[in-house]
C-alpha positions as CSV (number, residue, x, y, z in Angstrom):
1,M,-89.1,151.3,-59.3
2,E,-89.2,147.5,-59.2
3,H,-86.4,145.8,-61.2
4,F,-87.7,144.2,-64.4
5,V,-86.7,140.6,-65.2
6,V,-87.2,139.5,-68.8
7,S,-89.5,136.6,-69.3
8,A,-86.7,134.4,-70.6
9,R,-85.0,134.5,-67.2
10,K,-88.1,134.8,-65.1
11,Y,-89.8,131.8,-66.5
12,R,-86.7,129.7,-67.1
13,P,-87.7,126.0,-66.4
14,Q,-86.6,124.6,-63.0
15,T,-87.5,121.0,-63.7
16,F,-87.6,118.8,-66.8
17,K,-91.4,119.0,-66.8
18,D,-91.2,122.7,-67.5
19,V,-89.0,122.3,-70.5
20,V,-91.0,123.0,-73.7
21,G,-90.9,120.8,-76.8
22,Q,-88.0,118.4,-75.7
23,S,-90.0,115.6,-74.1
24,A,-87.9,112.8,-75.8
25,I,-84.6,114.2,-74.3
26,T,-86.0,115.0,-70.9
27,N,-87.6,111.6,-70.5
28,T,-84.3,109.9,-71.5
29,L,-82.4,111.9,-68.9
30,L,-84.9,111.2,-66.2
31,N,-84.8,107.4,-66.9
32,A,-81.0,107.5,-66.9
33,I,-80.9,109.2,-63.5
34,E,-83.5,106.8,-62.0
35,N,-81.7,103.7,-63.4
36,N,-78.2,105.0,-62.6
37,H,-77.4,104.8,-66.3
38,L,-76.0,108.3,-66.9
39,A,-72.9,108.8,-69.1
40,Q,-70.0,110.9,-67.7
41,A,-69.7,112.9,-70.9
42,L,-72.8,114.4,-72.6
43,L,-73.1,116.6,-75.7
44,F,-76.2,118.8,-76.0
45,T,-76.5,120.2,-79.6
46,G,-79.2,122.1,-81.4
47,P,-80.3,125.6,-82.5
48,R,-80.2,128.6,-80.2
49,G,-82.8,129.1,-77.5
50,V,-84.2,125.5,-77.4
51,G,-83.1,124.6,-73.8
52,K,-79.6,123.1,-74.0
53,T,-78.0,125.1,-71.1
54,T,-81.3,124.9,-69.1
55,C,-81.4,121.1,-69.3
56,A,-77.7,121.0,-68.3
57,R,-78.4,123.0,-65.2
58,I,-81.5,121.0,-64.3
59,L,-79.5,117.8,-64.8
60,A,-76.7,119.0,-62.6
61,K,-79.2,119.8,-59.8
62,M,-81.0,116.5,-60.1
63,I,-78.0,114.2,-59.9
64,N,-76.9,115.8,-56.6
65,S,-80.4,115.8,-55.0
66,D,-81.2,113.1,-52.4
67,G,-84.5,114.5,-51.1
68,T,-83.1,116.2,-47.9
69,E,-82.0,119.5,-49.4
70,K,-84.0,122.7,-49.5
71,E,-86.2,123.7,-52.4
72,D,-84.0,126.6,-53.4
73,E,-80.8,124.6,-53.2
74,D,-79.0,124.9,-56.6
75,F,-75.7,123.2,-55.6
76,A,-73.7,126.2,-56.9
77,F,-70.5,124.7,-55.3
78,N,-70.8,121.6,-57.5
79,V,-71.7,123.2,-60.8
80,F,-69.0,124.9,-62.8
81,E,-70.0,126.7,-66.0
82,L,-67.2,127.5,-68.5
83,D,-67.8,129.8,-71.5
84,A,-65.5,128.3,-74.2
85,A,-66.0,131.4,-76.4
86,S,-63.8,133.4,-74.0
87,N,-61.8,130.5,-72.3
88,N,-60.7,128.6,-75.4
89,S,-56.9,128.3,-74.8
90,V,-54.8,125.3,-73.7
91,D,-54.1,126.9,-70.3
92,D,-57.9,127.2,-69.5
93,I,-58.4,123.5,-70.2
94,R,-55.3,122.6,-68.0
95,N,-56.8,124.6,-65.1
96,L,-60.1,122.7,-65.6
97,T,-58.3,119.3,-65.6
98,D,-56.5,120.3,-62.4
99,Q,-59.8,121.0,-60.6
100,V,-61.3,117.8,-61.8
101,R,-59.2,115.7,-59.4
102,I,-60.7,117.4,-56.3
103,P,-63.9,115.6,-55.1
104,P,-67.0,117.6,-54.2
105,Q,-67.5,118.9,-50.7
106,V,-71.4,118.8,-50.9
107,G,-73.3,116.3,-53.0
108,K,-72.1,113.4,-55.1
109,Y,-71.0,114.9,-58.4
110,K,-69.1,117.8,-59.7
111,V,-70.7,118.9,-63.0
112,Y,-68.8,120.9,-65.6
113,I,-71.0,122.7,-68.1
114,I,-68.9,123.9,-71.1
115,D,-71.0,126.2,-73.3
116,E,-70.2,127.0,-76.9
117,V,-67.7,124.1,-76.9
118,H,-67.1,124.4,-80.6
119,M,-65.1,127.6,-79.9
120,L,-62.2,125.7,-78.3
121,S,-59.0,125.7,-80.3
122,Q,-57.5,122.6,-81.8
123,A,-54.8,122.4,-79.1
124,A,-57.4,122.8,-76.3
125,F,-59.5,120.0,-77.8
126,N,-56.5,117.7,-77.8
127,A,-55.6,118.7,-74.2
128,F,-59.1,117.8,-73.1
129,L,-59.3,114.4,-74.8
130,K,-57.8,112.2,-72.1
131,T,-59.7,113.8,-69.2
132,L,-63.0,113.5,-71.2
133,E,-62.4,109.8,-72.0
134,E,-61.5,108.8,-68.4
135,P,-62.8,111.3,-65.9
136,P,-62.9,110.6,-62.2
137,K,-66.1,108.9,-60.8
138,H,-67.3,112.1,-59.2
139,C,-67.2,114.2,-62.5
140,I,-69.7,114.7,-65.2
141,F,-69.1,116.8,-68.3
142,I,-71.9,118.4,-70.2
143,L,-70.9,120.1,-73.5
144,A,-73.3,122.4,-75.2
145,T,-73.0,123.7,-78.8
146,T,-75.0,125.1,-81.7
147,E,-72.5,123.9,-84.3
148,K,-71.8,120.2,-83.9
149,H,-69.9,119.9,-87.2
150,K,-67.1,122.1,-85.8
151,I,-66.3,119.7,-83.1
152,I,-63.5,117.2,-83.9
153,P,-64.6,113.5,-84.3
154,T,-62.4,112.3,-81.4
155,I,-64.5,114.5,-79.0
156,L,-67.8,113.3,-80.5
157,S,-66.9,109.7,-80.1
158,R,-66.3,110.1,-76.3
159,C,-69.7,111.8,-75.7
160,Q,-73.3,110.7,-75.5
161,I,-75.0,113.0,-78.0
162,F,-78.5,114.6,-77.5
163,D,-79.9,116.5,-80.5
164,F,-82.3,119.2,-79.4
165,K,-85.0,120.1,-82.0
166,R,-86.6,123.4,-82.8
167,I,-89.6,124.3,-80.8
168,T,-92.8,123.8,-82.9
169,V,-95.1,126.8,-83.5
170,K,-97.9,125.0,-81.6
171,D,-95.7,124.3,-78.4
172,A,-94.3,127.9,-78.4
173,K,-97.8,129.4,-78.7
174,E,-99.1,127.3,-75.9
175,Y,-96.3,128.3,-73.6
176,L,-96.8,132.0,-74.5
177,K,-100.4,131.6,-73.7
178,Y,-99.5,130.2,-70.3
179,I,-97.1,133.2,-69.6
180,A,-99.8,135.7,-70.7
181,Q,-102.2,134.2,-68.2
182,E,-99.6,134.4,-65.5
183,Q,-99.0,138.1,-66.2
184,G,-102.7,138.9,-66.6
185,I,-102.4,139.8,-70.3
186,E,-105.3,139.3,-72.7
187,A,-103.8,138.0,-75.9
188,E,-105.5,137.0,-79.1
189,D,-104.7,133.5,-80.4
190,D,-103.5,134.8,-83.8
191,A,-101.2,137.4,-82.1
192,L,-99.5,134.6,-80.1
193,H,-99.3,132.5,-83.2
194,I,-97.5,135.3,-85.2
195,I,-95.0,135.7,-82.3
196,A,-94.3,131.9,-82.3
197,Q,-93.8,131.9,-86.1
198,K,-91.5,134.9,-85.9
199,S,-89.3,133.2,-83.2
200,D,-88.2,130.5,-85.8
201,G,-88.2,127.6,-83.3
202,A,-86.3,129.4,-80.5
203,M,-88.3,129.7,-77.2
204,R,-85.9,132.4,-75.9
205,D,-86.5,134.5,-79.0
206,A,-90.3,134.0,-78.6
207,L,-90.2,135.3,-75.0
208,S,-88.0,138.3,-76.0
209,I,-90.5,139.2,-78.8
210,F,-93.4,138.7,-76.4
211,D,-91.8,141.2,-73.9
212,R,-91.3,143.7,-76.7
213,V,-94.9,143.5,-78.0
214,V,-96.3,143.7,-74.4
215,S,-94.3,146.9,-73.9
216,F,-95.8,148.3,-77.1
217,S,-99.5,147.3,-76.6
218,G,-99.9,146.9,-72.8
219,K,-102.2,144.4,-71.3
220,N,-104.2,143.8,-74.5
221,L,-102.2,141.9,-77.1
222,T,-103.9,142.1,-80.5
223,R,-103.0,140.7,-83.9
224,Q,-102.8,144.2,-85.4
225,A,-100.5,145.4,-82.6
226,V,-98.2,142.4,-83.2
227,T,-98.0,142.9,-87.0
228,E,-97.3,146.7,-86.6
229,N,-94.6,146.2,-84.0
230,L,-92.9,143.3,-85.7
231,N,-93.2,144.8,-89.2
232,V,-94.7,141.6,-90.7
233,L,-97.3,141.4,-93.4
234,D,-100.7,140.5,-92.0
235,Y,-102.7,137.5,-93.3
236,E,-105.3,139.9,-94.5
237,T,-102.9,141.3,-97.1
238,Y,-102.6,137.9,-98.8
239,F,-106.3,137.1,-98.5
240,T,-107.1,140.4,-100.2
241,S,-104.4,139.8,-102.9
242,T,-105.7,136.3,-103.6
243,D,-109.3,137.6,-104.0
244,L,-108.1,140.2,-106.5
245,I,-106.1,137.7,-108.4
246,L,-109.1,135.3,-108.6
247,E,-111.3,138.1,-109.8
248,N,-108.7,139.2,-112.4
249,K,-108.6,142.8,-111.0
250,I,-105.1,143.7,-112.2
251,P,-105.3,147.5,-111.5
252,E,-106.6,147.0,-107.9
253,L,-103.9,144.3,-107.4
254,L,-101.1,146.6,-108.5
255,M,-102.4,149.4,-106.2
256,Q,-102.5,147.1,-103.3
257,F,-98.9,146.1,-104.0
258,N,-98.0,149.8,-104.1
259,N,-99.6,150.4,-100.7
260,T,-97.7,147.4,-99.3
261,L,-94.4,148.9,-100.5
262,S,-95.3,152.4,-99.2
263,K,-95.6,150.8,-95.7
264,G,-91.9,149.9,-95.9
265,F,-92.2,146.2,-96.8
266,D,-89.9,144.6,-99.3
267,G,-91.2,143.2,-102.6
268,H,-89.2,140.0,-102.1
269,H,-90.9,139.5,-98.7
270,Y,-94.3,140.1,-100.3
271,I,-93.9,137.6,-103.2
272,A,-92.4,134.9,-100.9
273,G,-95.3,135.3,-98.5
274,L,-97.8,135.1,-101.4
275,A,-96.2,131.8,-102.4
276,S,-96.6,130.5,-98.9
277,H,-100.2,131.6,-98.8
278,F,-100.9,129.6,-102.0
279,R,-99.2,126.7,-100.4
280,D,-101.4,127.0,-97.3
281,L,-104.6,127.2,-99.5
282,L,-103.4,124.0,-101.3
283,V,-102.9,122.3,-97.9
284,C,-106.5,123.1,-97.0
285,K,-107.8,121.3,-100.0
286,N,-107.3,117.9,-98.4
287,P,-108.3,117.0,-94.8
288,Q,-105.3,114.7,-94.5
289,T,-102.9,117.7,-95.0
290,L,-104.9,120.1,-92.9
291,E,-102.5,119.5,-90.0
292,L,-99.7,121.1,-92.0
293,L,-101.5,124.5,-91.7
294,E,-99.8,126.3,-88.8
295,V,-102.2,129.1,-88.1
296,G,-104.7,130.1,-85.5
297,E,-108.3,128.8,-85.4
298,Q,-109.8,132.0,-86.7
299,T,-107.4,132.3,-89.5
300,K,-107.8,128.6,-90.4
301,E,-111.5,129.2,-91.0
302,K,-110.6,132.0,-93.5
303,Y,-108.2,129.6,-95.3
304,Q,-110.9,127.0,-95.6
305,I,-113.4,129.5,-97.1
306,Q,-110.9,130.9,-99.6
307,C,-109.5,127.5,-100.7
308,K,-113.0,126.7,-102.1
309,K,-112.7,129.7,-104.5
310,A,-109.3,128.6,-105.9
311,S,-108.9,125.5,-108.0
312,Q,-105.9,123.1,-107.4
313,D,-104.5,123.8,-110.9
314,F,-104.6,127.6,-110.2
315,L,-102.8,127.2,-106.9
316,I,-100.1,124.9,-108.3
317,K,-99.5,127.4,-111.3
318,G,-99.5,130.3,-108.8
319,I,-96.9,128.7,-106.6
320,D,-94.8,128.0,-109.6
321,L,-94.9,131.6,-110.8
322,A,-94.4,133.1,-107.4
323,N,-91.4,130.8,-106.7
324,E,-89.9,131.7,-110.1
325,C,-90.1,135.4,-109.2
326,D,-88.6,134.6,-105.8
327,L,-85.6,133.0,-107.5
328,K,-85.1,135.8,-110.0
329,Y,-85.6,138.7,-107.5
330,K,-82.0,139.2,-106.3
331,S,-80.5,139.2,-109.8
332,S,-83.2,141.4,-111.3
333,K,-82.3,145.0,-112.3
334,N,-85.9,146.2,-111.9
335,Q,-87.2,144.3,-109.0
336,R,-90.5,146.1,-108.7
337,L,-91.4,145.5,-112.3
338,L,-90.6,141.8,-111.8
339,V,-93.1,141.4,-109.0
340,E,-95.7,143.5,-110.8
341,L,-95.3,141.3,-113.9
342,T,-95.7,138.2,-111.8
343,L,-98.9,139.6,-110.2
344,M,-100.3,140.3,-113.7
345,Q,-99.5,136.8,-114.8
346,L,-101.2,135.4,-111.7
347,A,-104.3,137.5,-112.3
348,S,-104.4,136.2,-115.9
349,I,-104.3,132.5,-115.1
350,T,-108.1,132.2,-114.8
351,F,-108.8,134.8,-117.5
352,D,-110.1,133.3,-120.8
353,G,-110.1,136.2,-123.3
354,E,-109.0,134.3,-126.4
355,K,-111.3,134.1,-129.4
356,K,-112.0,130.7,-130.8
357,N,-110.5,130.0,-134.3
358,S,-113.2,129.1,-136.8
359,K,-110.8,128.1,-139.6
360,N,-111.6,124.4,-140.0
361,Y,-111.3,124.3,-143.8
362,I,-108.6,123.0,-146.0
363,I,-109.8,125.1,-148.9
364,P,-110.5,128.8,-148.1
365,P,-114.2,129.7,-147.8
366,S,-113.8,132.3,-150.6
367,Y,-113.3,129.5,-153.1
368,F,-116.6,127.9,-152.3
369,A,-118.3,131.4,-152.3
370,K,-117.3,131.8,-155.9
371,L,-118.9,128.5,-156.8
372,G,-122.1,129.3,-154.8
373,I,-121.5,126.4,-152.3
374,K,-121.8,126.9,-148.6
375,P,-118.9,125.0,-146.8
376,V,-119.7,122.7,-143.9
377,S,-117.3,122.7,-140.9
378,V,-116.0,119.2,-140.0
379,T,-116.0,118.5,-136.3
380,K,-114.3,115.6,-134.6
381,P,-116.8,112.9,-133.6
382,K,-117.0,112.0,-129.9
383,I,-115.9,108.4,-129.1
384,A,-117.6,106.4,-126.4
385,P,-115.3,105.2,-123.6
386,Q,-114.8,101.7,-125.1
387,T,-112.8,100.0,-127.7
388,V,-114.4,100.3,-131.2
389,S,-113.7,97.8,-134.0
390,K,-116.6,97.0,-136.4
391,K,-117.6,97.3,-140.0
392,E,-120.1,100.0,-140.9
393,E,-121.9,101.3,-144.0
394,V,-120.9,104.9,-144.5
395,S,-122.6,107.3,-146.9
396,V,-120.1,109.5,-148.7
397,T,-121.3,112.6,-150.4
398,K,-119.2,114.2,-153.2
399,V,-119.7,117.8,-154.2
400,T,-118.3,118.8,-157.6
401,P,-117.8,122.3,-158.8
402,S,-120.9,122.0,-161.0
403,Q,-122.9,121.4,-157.7
404,S,-124.0,118.0,-158.8
405,V,-124.3,115.7,-155.7
406,K,-123.4,112.0,-155.9
407,T,-124.0,109.7,-153.0
408,E,-122.2,106.4,-152.7
409,T,-122.5,103.7,-150.1
410,K,-119.2,102.0,-149.1
411,K,-118.3,99.4,-146.4
412,V,-115.7,100.9,-144.2
413,E,-113.9,99.0,-141.5
414,T,-113.3,101.2,-138.5
415,P,-109.8,100.7,-137.1
416,K,-109.4,99.5,-133.5
417,L,-108.7,102.5,-131.3
418,D,-106.4,102.2,-128.3
419,L,-107.8,104.8,-125.9
420,N,-105.0,104.3,-123.4
421,A,-102.3,105.2,-125.9
422,K,-100.7,108.6,-125.2
423,K,-101.3,111.3,-127.8
424,K,-98.1,112.5,-129.4
425,S,-97.8,116.2,-129.3
426,T,-95.6,118.3,-131.6
427,S,-94.0,121.6,-130.5
428,A,-95.0,124.6,-132.5
429,L,-91.4,125.5,-132.9
430,S,-90.0,122.1,-133.8
431,L,-88.6,121.2,-137.2
432,K,-91.3,118.5,-137.5
433,S,-94.1,121.0,-137.1
434,I,-92.5,123.3,-139.8
435,R,-92.3,120.3,-142.2
436,L,-95.9,119.3,-141.5
437,K,-97.1,122.8,-142.1
438,K,-95.3,122.9,-145.5
439,E,-96.8,119.6,-146.4
440,H,-100.2,120.8,-145.5
441,L,-99.8,123.9,-147.6
442,I,-98.7,121.9,-150.6
443,K,-101.6,119.5,-150.2
444,Q,-104.0,122.4,-149.9
445,M,-102.5,123.8,-153.2
446,E,-102.9,120.4,-154.8
447,V,-106.5,120.2,-153.7
448,V,-107.3,123.5,-155.4
449,H,-105.2,122.5,-158.4
450,D,-107.1,119.3,-159.0
451,E,-110.4,121.2,-159.6
452,E,-111.4,121.0,-163.2
453,D,-112.8,124.5,-163.7
454,L,-109.7,126.4,-162.5
455,P,-108.0,128.5,-165.3
456,K,-105.3,127.0,-167.4
457,D,-104.3,129.8,-169.8
458,P,-101.3,129.3,-172.1
459,F,-98.2,131.3,-171.4
460,T,-94.7,131.8,-173.0
461,E,-91.3,131.3,-171.5
462,E,-90.6,135.0,-171.7
463,A,-93.7,135.7,-169.5
464,L,-92.6,133.1,-167.0
465,V,-89.1,134.6,-166.7
466,E,-90.5,138.0,-166.3
467,T,-92.9,136.7,-163.5
468,W,-90.0,134.8,-162.0
469,N,-87.8,137.9,-161.8
470,A,-90.7,139.9,-160.4
471,Y,-91.0,137.4,-157.5
472,V,-87.2,137.6,-156.9
473,K,-87.5,141.4,-156.6
474,K,-90.4,141.0,-154.2
475,L,-88.3,138.8,-152.0
476,E,-85.4,141.3,-152.0
477,K,-87.8,144.1,-151.1
478,N,-89.0,142.0,-148.1
479,G,-85.5,141.3,-146.9
480,R,-85.3,137.6,-148.0
481,H,-82.0,138.0,-149.9
482,N,-80.9,134.4,-149.4
483,L,-83.9,132.9,-151.2
484,A,-83.7,135.6,-153.8
485,S,-80.1,134.8,-154.6
486,I,-80.8,131.1,-154.9
487,L,-83.7,131.7,-157.4
488,S,-81.4,133.9,-159.4
489,I,-78.8,131.2,-159.9
490,D,-80.6,129.7,-163.0
491,T,-83.0,131.0,-165.5
492,P,-86.2,128.9,-165.5
493,K,-87.1,126.8,-168.6
494,V,-90.6,125.7,-169.6
495,S,-91.6,122.2,-170.6
496,G,-95.4,122.2,-171.1
497,T,-96.7,123.4,-167.8
498,T,-93.5,122.3,-165.9
499,I,-90.9,124.8,-164.8
500,N,-87.4,123.3,-164.9
501,V,-84.6,124.8,-162.9
502,V,-81.0,123.5,-162.2
503,Y,-79.1,124.1,-159.0
504,P,-75.6,123.2,-158.0
505,N,-76.3,121.5,-154.7
506,E,-78.9,119.8,-152.4
507,T,-79.1,122.8,-150.0
508,N,-80.4,125.1,-152.8
509,K,-83.0,122.5,-153.8
510,V,-84.3,122.1,-150.2
511,E,-84.6,125.8,-149.6
512,V,-86.6,126.3,-152.8
513,E,-88.8,123.3,-152.1
514,R,-89.6,124.7,-148.6
515,N,-90.9,127.9,-150.3
516,Q,-92.4,126.4,-153.5
517,Y,-96.0,126.9,-152.3
518,H,-95.7,130.7,-152.2
519,L,-93.6,130.7,-155.4
520,L,-96.0,128.6,-157.4
521,G,-99.0,130.4,-156.0
522,Y,-97.6,133.7,-157.2
523,I,-96.7,132.4,-160.7
524,R,-100.0,130.6,-161.2
525,K,-102.0,133.7,-160.2
526,K,-99.9,136.0,-162.4
527,L,-100.0,133.7,-165.5
528,N,-103.6,132.5,-164.7
529,N,-102.6,128.8,-165.1
530,Y,-103.1,126.5,-162.1
531,D,-101.5,123.4,-163.9
532,I,-98.0,124.9,-163.4
533,T,-95.6,122.6,-161.5
534,L,-91.9,122.9,-160.5
535,D,-89.1,120.4,-161.3
536,I,-85.7,120.9,-159.6
537,V,-82.5,119.2,-160.9
538,I,-79.1,119.1,-159.1
539,N,-76.0,119.5,-161.3
540,E,-72.9,119.5,-159.2
541,E,-70.8,120.7,-162.2
542,L,-72.4,124.1,-161.8
543,E,-71.0,124.4,-158.3
544,K,-67.5,124.9,-159.8
545,K,-68.6,128.1,-161.2
546,Y,-69.2,129.5,-157.8
547,V,-66.1,128.2,-156.0
548,Y,-63.0,130.1,-157.1
549,S,-59.5,129.3,-156.1
550,S,-56.8,131.9,-155.6
551,Q,-55.5,131.2,-159.1
552,D,-59.0,131.6,-160.6
553,K,-59.5,134.9,-158.9
554,F,-56.1,136.2,-160.1
555,E,-56.8,135.1,-163.7
556,K,-60.2,136.8,-163.6
557,L,-58.6,140.0,-162.4
558,A,-55.8,139.8,-165.0
559,E,-58.3,139.3,-167.7
560,K,-60.0,142.6,-166.8
561,N,-56.7,144.5,-166.2
562,P,-53.5,143.0,-167.9
563,I,-51.3,145.4,-165.8
564,I,-51.8,143.0,-162.8
565,E,-49.9,140.2,-164.7
566,L,-47.1,142.7,-165.5
567,L,-46.8,143.6,-161.8
568,R,-46.6,139.9,-160.8
569,K,-43.7,139.2,-163.2
570,T,-41.9,142.4,-162.3
571,F,-41.8,141.7,-158.6
572,D,-41.8,137.9,-158.9
573,L,-44.9,137.4,-156.8
574,D,-46.7,134.2,-156.0
575,V,-50.4,133.7,-156.1
C-alpha cells in the first residue's frame, strides 16, 4: 500500500509564485532579495493556514541560492526552525544566541524561523532583544505568529512586519480546482465553492476538507456530497424557504423548518443562514454590488432569478427580523418557538389581510338615518405636484335637519402649501394622541348638541343625582374605582341645564374632564336632554376634609369611643 500524503503537504508551494492569495507580500520579498534590501528581522503575522511558515521557508531557500545548486537543494544546514510553543524558556533562547555567532558552512546566511513566537515567556523575550536588534551579518530571523498583540512592543519595533491576509473564497476555489485537475477528480464548481467558504480563509483547512470529501465521494465531487459530508445547509434549502415566505405559505414553511431540524441542523444556524441569503438577494439587486456575491456561477443565476420576486423593502425587513432572532436565540427559553415565530412574521410581511376602515364621519351614520339623509364620505383631494396659492370661488352646501338645502358662494383663499415640509406624525400611544382623541370626542358631542331638533326635556335635581349615582355604580362594576370615587366626592347641583360640581384639587378636575364625554353622554341620554353641560369648580378648602393629621384621627376615634381618651390619660400616652 502506497503511503498517502495529505494535499496540504503534497502541494505545499516551493516558490513564491505558487503561494495563493499573498501576492503583495511575495512581490515585496522578491524585490527585497533582488535589490539586496532585506531586513535581518522579519515578523510574519496573520490567521492560520495562510502561508506564513511556507513563505519563511521559501525565503530561507532563495537568499542562499546562487544558481549553481541542485533543484532539490533545501539548504537544511542553514535553516533552523524553532517551535516557541515548546521551547519558550530563557535557556532555549540562550542556546539560540550561542549558535548565532557561528557562520554558515554552506551558503551565505543562517536563517532562524521561530514559529508561534507569541508563546515565548517575558524573560525569554527580554533575553532575545539584544540579539534581535544587532544580529551578525550572516543571520536573518523570521518570526511567525497568529497573535501579534501578544508580542511585546520592543520586539515589534525591531522587526519588519508583514501582515498576511485571509485567502479569498475565489482564490481558494481556483487553487482547489487546480488540485482536482492534478488528481483527476471531476468536481462541480459549487462543490469547490462550498469547501472554500467552509475553510474560512485558511488554505490549509480548505485542502484538509478537500481530502476528506474526496475520501467520501471518490473521483466525482458533487455539491450534494459536499453538503452531506460537511453537514452544511444547502443553498436549495434557503431558496425553497424564501419562495414559501414570498407566497405566504406558513404551514409549508414550518414543515420545512421541522425537516431541517430532523436532519440534525441547529435552528440558530438556519436563521443566520436565512439572513445571509436575504443579504445575497439584496446584493443581486444592483449590478454594482453583484461582485459581493461569493457563490458559483450556477447558483448566481438562481439568485438573480429569485431577487426579482422579492422587493427591496421586503428584503430589508426580512434581514432585520432574522437578525433580531439571531441576537435573541441564545437567551431564549424556547428557541424553536422563537425561530418559528420569526418565520411566521417573515411570511406575513407581504400579506395584506386588513379590512379598510370606512368610518370617515364625525357624526355617526345612524344619526343621519333617523333624519332620512344619506351621508357623503369626505375624501382628501389630490394635490398636483406644484405649489398652490390662489383665490377660488367655492360652493358651500349646507344640509339642515329639515332637509332644506342652501347653497352659498364664497371667495376662499387657498393657503400656500409647502410640499417639501415633513408631515408630523403622532404616536398612537403618546399623551398628545390621547388628548387629541378626547378633543375630537368632545367636538363630536358638540356637533350633535348643536342640532336644533335634539330633545331638551326638563329634569329635576333629584333625577340628575339619581342618574349621577347610577353612572358611579356602573363605573365601579367595570372596575374604574378611581373615577367612581372622584365623582362621589361632591353631590352635583343644577343651574338651568348646567351641572355644577366642586372638587378639592386640580387632579380631580382633570380626571373628570378627560371622561366628561362618556359622563355627559350617559346623563343626556337618560334624562333625554342634550343641552346639559358640566361646570367644575376647584375649592381647596375641601381638601382639608380629606387630609387628616394624627391628632384629627385620634379625636375622631375618641368621639366614637370615649374610652380611648381614658386610656391615653391613664398611661400618659402621646398622639
